[in-house]
C-alpha positions, 0 to 999 in steps of 0.5 A: 500500500502506498499513499501518492500525492502528485503535483498537488495545489490547494486554493482557498478562494482566490489565494493559493495555499501551496503548490507543487507538492509531491510525496510517496509514503508506503506501508511501514513508513512515517512522514513528518510534515513541517513548516511555519504557521500558514505554510499549509501543513493542516491543509495538506492533511485535510486534502489527503483526507478528502475534505478539500478539492485539489486545484491541481494534482492528484491524491491516491492510495495504491494497493489499498483494496476496496474503497477509496482513500477516504475510507482508509484514512483516520484524520485526527485534527488539532481539535479533539472533536469530543462532545463534553456532555458525553462520557469518554465511553460514549465519545469513543463508541460514537467514533467507532460506529462512524469509522469502523471497529478496532480495539474495544474501548476499554483496551484502547483507554488502558493503552493510553493510561486513562482507563479510569476515565471511561464513565466521566463526561469528556468535559471534566477532563484536562486538555492533555487528557482530552488529547489522549482520548482523541488519540484513542480514536485511532485505536478503536477504529482500525484504519491503515492511514493515520493523518494526525495534526499536532498529535502531541499538543497539550501532552506532557513528556510521558504522554508524548512517549506514549504517542510515539509508541502507538505510532511506532506500533502502527507503522511496524504493523504495516500502517502509514503515518503522516503527521503535521507538527512543529515538534519532534515526535520521537519517531525513528526513520521518518520521511520529512516534507517542509511545506515552506518550499511550496507556499503559494507558488508553483514548485516541485519537491518530494519527501526525503528521508 
């Protein structure tokens, strides 16, 4: 399985956000997307996830079997998408029903160290705990391509290591991980793409190890 982006350009209204983006990320690989604020890191993830239409270029998943790229992607935005009035269990069950099954909720929560929060309203949790619950969505619904935007925002050092372990396990099992971030994620042997080379103009470049 391989995620392939070719000569991608994205516009917002009359403004070109970026152009000339080329990348290939295969099974068992991680791509870290970097760049200054406004360089288009989040926009790139949204485009791959199918939420934005390319102005130019193509996005495809080769060897993914049945279903399109959108059905194989797990998109984790910088916000956590948790309903504060619902319990942690109810939030995760909602996403599991929407995106498909994976680990059971109890197991996923134990893996992120928050099993004791399962029946608490999500609104009662700290910012770091909410981010960890959002990360648990990646576990309760099994999809091969993880698209994560600032996954370690609000996390302490121990939780950052926890995410690195989850990401490494996903890739070791043949998954694909694409992360937009300002921070080092503690992941080894990653490909890198600097969006600064593509801001608002026609250019070409590829992810490099």
